[in-house]
C-alpha positions as CSV (number, residue, x, y, z in Angstrom):
1,M,60.5,106.8,18.9
2,N,64.3,107.1,19.0
3,T,66.6,107.9,16.1
4,A,67.5,104.2,15.4
5,Q,63.8,103.2,15.2
6,E,63.1,106.2,13.0
7,K,65.9,105.3,10.6
8,R,64.8,101.6,10.5
9,S,61.3,102.6,9.7
10,Q,62.4,105.1,7.0
11,M,64.7,102.5,5.4
12,L,62.1,99.7,5.4
13,S,59.7,102.2,3.8
14,L,62.3,103.0,1.1
15,V,62.7,99.3,0.4
16,E,59.0,98.9,-0.1
17,K,58.9,101.9,-2.4
18,W,61.8,100.4,-4.4
19,R,59.9,97.0,-4.7
20,V,56.9,98.7,-6.2
21,S,58.8,101.3,-8.3
22,G,59.8,98.9,-11.1
23,Q,63.2,100.6,-11.1
24,T,66.6,98.9,-10.8
25,Q,68.4,99.4,-7.5
26,Q,70.9,101.7,-9.2
27,E,68.1,103.9,-10.6
28,F,66.2,104.0,-7.4
29,C,69.3,104.9,-5.3
30,S,70.4,107.6,-7.8
31,F,66.9,109.2,-7.6
32,H,66.8,109.1,-3.8
33,G,70.4,110.0,-3.2
34,I,71.4,106.8,-1.3
35,K,74.2,104.3,-1.8
36,I,73.3,101.0,-3.5
37,H,75.1,99.1,-0.7
38,T,72.8,100.8,1.8
39,L,69.7,99.8,-0.1
40,S,71.0,96.2,-0.5
41,Y,71.7,96.0,3.3
42,W,68.1,97.1,4.1
43,I,66.6,94.7,1.5
44,G,68.3,91.9,3.5
45,I,67.0,93.3,6.8
46,S,63.5,93.6,5.3
47,K,63.6,89.9,4.4
48,E,64.3,89.1,8.1
49,V,61.5,91.3,9.2
50,N,59.0,89.9,6.7
51,G,60.0,86.3,7.3
52,P,61.7,83.8,5.1
53,S,60.8,83.3,1.6
54,G,61.4,80.0,-0.1
55,F,60.8,76.6,1.3
56,I,58.5,76.0,4.3
57,E,58.2,73.0,6.5
58,V,55.3,70.6,5.6
59,L,54.1,68.5,8.4
60,P,52.3,65.2,7.8
61,T,48.6,65.0,8.7
62,N,46.3,62.0,9.3
63,N,44.7,62.6,5.9
64,T,45.7,60.5,3.0
65,I,47.8,62.5,0.5
66,Q,46.3,62.5,-2.9
67,K,48.9,64.6,-4.7
68,I,51.8,66.8,-4.0
69,E,52.3,70.0,-6.0
70,V,55.7,71.8,-6.1
71,I,55.5,75.5,-7.0
72,Y,58.8,77.1,-7.9
73,P,59.5,80.8,-7.3
74,N,59.2,81.5,-11.0
75,G,55.6,80.2,-11.0
76,V,56.2,76.8,-12.6
77,K,53.9,74.2,-11.0
78,V,54.7,70.5,-11.0
79,N,52.4,67.7,-9.7
80,A,54.4,64.9,-8.1
81,G,51.6,62.6,-7.1
82,V,52.7,60.7,-4.0
83,D,56.1,59.7,-5.3
84,L,58.4,61.0,-2.6
85,T,61.5,60.1,-4.6
86,L,60.3,62.2,-7.5
87,L,59.4,65.0,-5.1
88,S,62.9,64.9,-3.7
89,K,64.4,65.2,-7.2
90,L,62.1,68.1,-8.0
91,I,63.2,70.0,-4.9
92,H,66.9,69.5,-5.6
93,L,66.5,70.8,-9.2
94,Y,66.0,74.3,-7.8
């Protein structure tokens, strides 16, 4: 493993430790002796590595749709039935 790969692995590991630590970024960085901008950069990189979070594409199937449920990142769930106009409005709220 070369130096760049080792650094990447180390920083992604630190990002994971920060996520489970319950600390603010500032607290975590002070404890580990790294700059907050460095941690922020690697948090962004980890999102690319772990895939996008947020909306995903929903493809139609041959099955009849009974209901559509929108789940916001804060955990709120809204049932939109099959009203696509209502669904569109719910998505644009976020």
